[in-house]
C-alpha positions, -999 to 999 in steps of 0.1 A, spaced: 642 717 -118 654 696 -147 640 662 -154 660 633 -139 667 602 -160 670 568 -143 691 544 -163 694 507 -157 717 489 -181 703 454 -191 734 436 -177 731 456 -144 694 449 -143 702 411 -144 727 416 -116 703 436 -96 677 408 -100 702 381 -89 714 401 -59 678 408 -48 672 370 -49 704 361 -32 710 387 -6 677 407 -4 695 440 -11 681 468 -31 705 481 -58 699 507 -85 719 529 -108 710 566 -112 723 592 -136 721 622 -113 717 657 -125 704 672 -92 716 664 -58 682 671 -43 666 645 -65 692 620 -53 685 629 -17 648 624 -23 656 589 -37 677 581 -6 650 593 18 624 573 0 646 542 -1 654 546 36 618 547 46 612 515 28 638 497 49 645 511 83 647 544 101 685 543 100 698 527 68 735 524 61 741 533 25 772 530 4 775 555 -25 799 548 -53 806 576 -77 822 568 -110 837 601 -122 835 609 -159 869 625 -157 903 615 -172 912 595 -141 881 574 -138 886 574 -101 859 557 -80 849 573 -48 833 551 -22 815 569 6 794 555 34 763 575 39 746 572 73 723 602 71 708 627 46 726 655 64 759 637 58 750 635 21 743 672 20 777 680 36 794 657 11 776 673 -18 787 708 -6 823 696 -8 820 690 -45 824 653 -43 792 651 -63 797 672 -94 768 689 -111 775 669 -142 758 636 -147 775 608 -127 769 571 -125 758 565 -89 754 531 -73 733 531 -41 735 500 -20 717 497 14 742 477 35 731 445 51 725 448 89 751 429 109 739 408 138 
């Protein structure tokens, strides 16, 4: 399996720090080359928070259209199903994973 590179742009790093201070959310940007690595990250992240973590996945496509897909991920199996429908391309994508805040 190829190495995975985690990239956090300085401006994004500042935003992440501010968001963590304000809203206690975990936010990180991943350049993804392997869907399995992304799944491992999500599983690891979910175990840090709660058994059932609502996650929002934002994919910024590197294509001509620059369309942004927003998908709510409630389980790893749902992520597998989405990945098999070619929403997540094998080429590197900018992914923003945000555990949603629990509503009272």
